[in-house]
C-alpha positions, 0 to 999 in steps of 0.5 A, spaced: 522 465 517 515 462 521 508 461 517 502 465 519 501 459 523 506 462 528 501 466 533 498 459 534 504 456 535 508 460 540 501 459 544 502 452 543 509 452 545 507 456 552 502 452 554 506 445 554 512 449 558 506 450 563 503 443 562 510 440 564 512 445 569 504 444 573 507 437 576 510 440 583 503 444 583 499 437 582 503 434 588 499 439 592 493 441 589 492 435 585 491 434 577 491 441 575 489 443 567 492 448 563 489 450 557 489 456 551 482 459 552 479 466 552 476 467 559 469 467 558 470 460 555 471 457 562 466 455 566 467 455 573 461 454 576 462 447 573 461 440 577 468 438 576 471 443 576 479 443 577 484 448 579 486 451 572 491 455 569 488 459 563 494 462 557 490 468 553 494 471 548 489 477 548 494 483 543 498 482 538 502 489 536 508 490 531 515 490 533 518 497 532 525 494 531 523 489 525 518 493 522 522 498 518 528 493 517 527 491 510 522 496 507 520 498 501 518 490 499 516 494 492 519 498 486 517 503 483 514 499 478 510 495 483 514 488 482 516 485 489 523 485 491 523 483 498 518 479 502 519 483 509 517 480 515 512 482 519 514 482 525 510 481 532 510 481 540 505 477 543 502 479 549 499 474 553 494 474 560 496 467 565 490 466 568 490 462 576 483 458 577 481 455 583 475 452 587 478 452 594 483 458 598 489 459 596 489 454 590 489 460 585 494 463 588 499 456 588 498 456 581 500 463 579 506 462 584 509 456 581 507 459 573 511 466 574 516 462 577 517 457 571 516 463 566 522 467 570 526 461 570 525 460 562 525 467 559 528 464 553 524 459 548 530 455 544 529 451 538 529 444 542 524 446 546 519 449 541 520 442 536 519 437 542 512 442 544 509 441 537 512 435 534 512 431 541 516 425 538 515 418 539 508 420 540 503 419 534 502 426 532 495 424 528 492 422 535 492 430 536 487 434 534 488 437 526 489 444 529 495 442 533 497 438 527 498 443 523 502 448 527 508 442 526 509 447 518 509 453 522 518 453 522 517 457 529 524 454 530 527 456 524 526 463 525 532 467 526 531 471 532 529 466 539 522 467 543 524 472 549 519 471 555 518 478 559 513 479 565 509 486 563 507 491 568 499 492 568 496 497 572 489 498 575 486 502 569 488 498 563 486 491 568 479 493 569 478 495 561 481 488 559 477 484 563 470 487 562 472 487 554 472 479 556 466 479 560 468 474 565 469 475 572 477 477 574 481 471 577 489 473 579 492 474 573 500 475 571 501 479 563 507 477 559 510 479 552 513 474 547 517 478 543 518 476 536 514 473 531 517 473 524 512 471 519 514 472 512 511 470 506 514 465 501 513 468 494 518 470 488 523 476 489 528 480 485 535 480 487 540 483 483 547 480 480 553 480 484 557 486 481 563 484 477 566 491 474 565 498 475 563 500 468 565 498 461 572 493 461 577 494 456 579 489 452 586 490 452 588 491 459 582 487 462 581 493 467 574 497 469 573 504 468 573 505 475 569 510 479 567 516 475 566 523 478 563 529 477 565 535 479 558 538 481 553 537 486 548 534 481 545 528 480 550 523 477 546 519 472 540 523 466 534 526 471 528 529 470 527 536 474 521 539 472 515 538 466 513 544 464 506 545 460 505 550 455 503 558 456 504 556 464 498 551 465 498 546 470 496 541 466 497 539 458 492 537 452 492 533 447 497 535 441 501 540 446 509 540 446 511 539 453 517 541 456 522 538 460 528 541 465 533 536 468 540 534 467 544 530 464 539 527 458 543 528 452 544 521 449 541 516 443 535 514 443 531 519 447 523 518 447 518 520 453 515 514 457 508 515 459 504 511 464 497 511 466 493 506 471 488 505 466 493 504 459 496 497 460 502 499 456 507 505 457 506 510 451 513 511 448 513 518 444 520 521 441 523 527 444 528 532 442 534 533 447 538 540 447 545 540 446 547 541 454 542 535 456 538 540 460 531 541 456 527 537 452 521 537 449 516 532 446 508 532 443 503 529 445 498 525 440 492 528 437 486 527 433 484 520 433 490 516 436 489 521 442 482 520 443 483 513 444 490 512 448 491 519 452 485 518 457 486 525 461 488 524 469 495 523 472 500 520 468 507 518 470 513 521 465 520 518 464 525 519 459 529 514 456 535 514 453 542 512 452 547 516 455 553 518 450 559 512 451 555 507 455 552 501 451 545 500 455 539 504 456 537 508 462 531 510 464 530 517 468 526 518 474 518 519 473 514 525 474 507 527 474 504 530 468 497 531 468 493 531 462 486 535 461 480 533 458 478 538 452 469 538 453 467 539 446 463 546 445 463 546 438 462 540 433 469 537 432 468 534 424 474 531 424 473 526 430 465 526 429 464 529 435 457 533 436 457 540 439 454 541 446 447 540 448 443 544 454 435 542 455 431 544 460 427 540 462 420 539 466 417 533 471 421 534 475 425 541 473 432 540 471 438 542 466 441 536 463 447 537 459 450 531 453 457 534 452 463 529 448 469 530 451 477 530 448 480 525 449 475 520 451 472 519 458 473 512 459 468 508 464 472 507 470 474 515 470 470 520 474 467 526 471 464 532 473 462 538 469 461 545 473 457 550 470 459 557 473 459 555 481 454 549 480 456 542 479 454 535 477 457 528 476 456 524 470 451 519 469 454 511 469 457 509 462 458 503 459 462 505 453 469 510 452 465 513 446 458 515 448 457 522 450 458 524 458 451 526 461 449 531 467 443 534 470 443 540 474 437 541 478 431 546 475 434 552 479 440 553 475 440 560 472 439 562 465 444 565 461 451 565 460 455 561 464 463 558 464 464 551 463 470 546 467 470 539 465 474 535 471 476 527 469 480 523 474 482 530 478 484 534 473 481 540 469 480 543 463 483 549 462 478 554 463 483 559 464 488 562 459 494 563 462 498 566 456 495 572 456 497 578 462 493 578 466 490 571 465 483 571 462 477 565 463 477 562 455 471 564 451 471 557 447 469 555 454 462 560 455 456 557 454 448 559 455 443 555 460 437 555 456 431 559 460 
């Protein structure tokens, strides 16, 4: 594959091809200059202006055939498993400039005929253009010297040159964007340039056996057939917080539905974007391997180690008859914040404070939360239908401070706290029909 220098290397090879092919045109027009500049950089009014052929790359588009060939590049843990190439089609504009009658047309004719006769840039031509031995490369400009390391000639795909039709509307827009007077031009596409990163990846070892190998017969177990349409390995299907809620709180028992969950050493593995190491908790599995349950930590461990928000939940177990652990697929688990309305003596958390302040009129609210809200987590408090964001904090142990407008009505109000997009459990779904939990009813002072 090529390096990021490949785009410039293609332009250099094309310019070299056109420059070498202008020998015949030089016999008719005299010396011809071949450049690779933007059209607005060419001074056609210069006193010493000579016939010129200009190559301008005006667009680089993804190649449809290659763009999804090796995706994804990372696994579910974010580890790089492949270096998919950046596949590009380069669009060029070949423009002819002449100071006398018919010079531009003659130049453009020679250029188009040359590109028609060389529809493919072979590897030998690319190497000669980028490393013109025996010429000393150090004599060339530094930018050109760097193109030798582009590895353009070594990419798996050849470079194909194809003429592109360009309508009046597209031509007009292109030349208007370059802010240069129009000159006779022809459009071409060069495909495909493959730019690949050179970073370490992970690759699986070849398969030596299909399952365990019998020590006596030295034969592998072979393919295991499941007489059903269920997934062949341990798989999670659903996560069910208690009481039909959409989220769980610290200390709750969380149910899991799945298939083939029976095994030894079963434990729930929880991952959160703000927690470096996964949290692992023991889990109990039913006899048929279709249900499991585990309990979220409570008290001080949950206060600092179980931040509210979105967690990824999977099970880790060793299935019966197997020697190695397996990890199931991951499902989302929402952990809800629990605002402290009445003081929690065990955790040393004070009760909620609501004050109506003057100058300017406002209602200030200070509240602690189980578990702690980290400074990186956005928090929003709602009193009735009025919301306010939390003030900036530097420590997770600090209380959450909110300011509501002075127009907030005095009297009873239902309180909701949203942390990282997850709301506290205001609705009691265990009741039929559901009702608001009276524990989250507060009084706004007059």
